[in-house]
N, C-alpha and C positions, 0 to 999 in steps of 0.2 A: 557105574564103577566095575563090573566085572568082567565089562569090556574095554576098558581103561587098560586092566593088568593082564590081560589077553594080548592087544595090542602093544606094549610096552615090553612083552617079558620076549614076544615074538621077537621082533626088530631087535630090542639087546645081543641078544644069540643070533640072530643072522646077521648084524653088523659086524661081532666079532669073528665070525665062522669065514663070511666073504669078506673080512677087512675092506667096508665099506664104513667110512668117516660122517657120511650124510645119515646111513640108515640107522646109525648110533646118537649123530644128533637129534634124529627125531624121536627116536626110543626117549632119548633124555627129557627131552622136551616132552612128553608124553609121561614120562615120572613125574615129573613136576607138575604136569597135568591131573594125574594120579592124587599125588598131596595134597593138592588144594581141594581136592572135591572132599576127603575126606576133614579139610578143615572148615569147608563150607559147610557139609552137613552138620556138624558140632558147632558151628556157629548161629546156624538157624537155629537149632534147639535152644542153645544158651539165651538169644537174642529176643526170643519172643516169649522170655520170662517177664513176668508182671514184677513191677517196682516190690522192694521189699529193704528191711532196718538198714542194710548197708549202702544199697544202689537204691536210693529216692527218687532218681527221675528213671528209673526200667533201667534194660540190659541190651538198647539199641548199638550202641557205640561198638559192641563186639562184633556187628555185620562189617563195620567200617575198620575196625581192624584185622579181619579177617579178611577182608577185600586186600588191605595195604599187605598184607603174608601172600594172596596171590601176585599181586604184582609184584614182590622181592621175589618168591620165588621162578617166575618167569624170569628176571631179570640176572638171577644165578644161571637159569639153564642157559641164558645167553649167552654170559661168562664162558660158559665150560664147553659150548658147544664151538665159540669162535676161537678159545684155544687150544680145541684139538685141531680145527682146520688149519690156525698156523703152524702146529705141529705138521700136519700131512705135507704143505707147502713146502717146509723146509727140506723132508725127507725128498721132494721131487725135486729141489731145486740144487739137491748133493746128489743126482742120480742115482737115488733109492727108489725102487718101482714096489708099487703099493699094492700091484700084485688083486686088484678087488673083481669080483665075481658079481657082476651087475643084476644078473636074472631074475632071484627069489626076491631080494631088497627091492626092484624095481616095483613087482607085483604086489610085496607090502606096502609099500610107499603108496601104492594108486589106488588099491583097496581103502586104503585109509582115510582118503578124501572125502568120499559120499557119506561114509558112518559119522568122521567128525563135524562135516556140514549140516547134519541130520539133528546131533547132539546140540551142535551150537542154536540151530532153532528154540528147539524145544527149552533148552533152557534159560536164551534170552527171552522168551515169552513168558514163562513161570518168574522170570526177574521181575522182568516190565510189570507183571500182573501185582507181584507184592511188593513194586519198588525196595526190591533187596539189594544193593549196593554188592555184596559178597557176590549173589548169583549172576548178577551181571558181570561184574569181573570176569566169573569161569566162564561164561558163557563165550566170551572174548578170548577166553584162552582155549577153546575149543575149535573157535574159526583160526586163529594161530596157529592149532595144529594141524589142521586141515590145511593152511596156506604153507606150511610147512610142509606139509608131505608133498603137496604141489612141485615145489621147488627141490624136492628130495627125488623125484620121480623123473622132472627133465634131467637133472646130473646123472643120474643111473642110467635114462634110456641114451644119454650122448656116449657115455662109455661103453654102452652094450653094444651102440651101432659105430665108435672110433677106436673103441679095441682099446692098447697099452700108449696110443699117442694122445686118447682123450682124459686120461684119467686123470688127469687136476681138474677134471669138469666135478668129479666127487667133492672135492676139500671146499670148490669154489661153490657149490652148490648148497653147503654145510654154513660157508659162508653169508649167503642171500636169503638162508634159512635164520639165521643170526642178526642180520639186518633189518627182517620184517619184525624179528621180537623186541625188539630195543625198543620202538616206539609204542607199541604195547603196553610194554613193561613201563615204560614210563608214563602214560597218560592214564592206566591204574593206581599205579602209585601216589600221582598228582589230582587224582578228583576224590581218592578217599581221603591223602591228607588234608586237602582243602575241606573236607565236613572235620576233619578232626581238630581244625582251627577256627571252627564256627564259620566256614564260609556260608555267607550268603546266596539265597537262591538267584535264578536269573531276574534279571530285571522285568522279562515279561511277565513270571509268576509275582511277581512283587506288585505290580501295576494294576494287574488283576485283583490282588487280594486287597489293595488299597481301597479301588473301586469299590469291591464289596462292603467294606466297612463305610464307606461313606454315604454309601445308597442307603446304611441302616435309617430308620424312623430313632430321632430323635438326637441321632450326634451332629453337635457343631461344628466341631472339628476334630483334627486328629494331631497329635505329634508324638515322637519317639517311637515310630514304629519300625520294630527291627524282628528279623528271622533269620534263620540258620536250619543248616538240614543236620539231620540224626538218623544214622542207618537207611537213605535215603527217603527218608520223609521229612516234616518240615518243624518246628516249634517255632512259634512266635509269639512278641509280647507288644502292646501298643494301649496308650495313654490316649483316652476320647472325652473329647470337652461337652457337657451337656449342658442344660438350663438349670443355675442356681436353683431355681426356685422348687425342683423337683424331690421327692420325699428318697430316701433312703433305698427303697424299694424301686419306685421307679427307674433310678437309676440303677439297680442290677438288672431289672430287668429288660431293659437297652443293652449292659455288658452283656449278659445271654442270649439276644438279638445277635449282638456284634459277631459272638461266636458260633451260632448257626449259618450264618450269612457266611461267615469265611469257609465253616468248613463245609458247605453246601457249593463253593464256588469252586475249593480244590480239597477233595478226600485225601490229599496228601496230608494236609493240616491233620495233628495228632495233639496239637497241643496249642491254647489259644490265652494267654493271661491279659487282661484288660481290666485298665485300671481307670475309674472313673472321677473326674474332675470337673469343678464348676467353671463356668464359661465368663471370666470377668468382663466386665464394659459392656 
């Protein structure tokens, strides 16, 4: 977080001092990254809390909400970047010189790329290991920051080499930055919105879980098999048909074996509700 604060502050100051829209855009994107860092850290702390009297199913949805916030902040940053770029193009078309001094902003943008790529890889690794949607979303925010800095560096290099005749490259690069960020923001929002409306896991995952259930001893058949994602994890329930001559205790044992088989097949499954029913006919 300290690294992001330094980068954002330096870029915004440099952007205003040297009149570079693209480095301001890069700084605004970094500022949204900083806001989401705070949100993700707060969300991680809350989402790991156990169930309580007001939240019987725990707090994992908090991670999903934070992921939505990450996507929304990235979308807002994209809108600001595009609006500023349009204003700069308007000034150029009305023969107003932007007077961009590209040297320092160029080196700032260039230095950001490896730093943000390292942050992306580290955060994504932790997010994948923890199966946390908000961490994974924030990792992609870091990757988008690196890509934005590449576009900014290219635009500023063109201004440095071409002088006043190439000043249009600064707002053009800012537009490219916005165009890159837009699909990332939409994808993050879409993925987390899917969790909020109880979207099922991928078909391959469902097939693996169903096979694990059917392989369990004592299971004659299954129906009403349902699953959904919660904070990057999976909750599911299934009706299992068993021999009607079994005792309640034997049925309970089969339910426990089904639960164990599913969680061995996929550690992402955190909740398995098994309903035992007698198989008729």
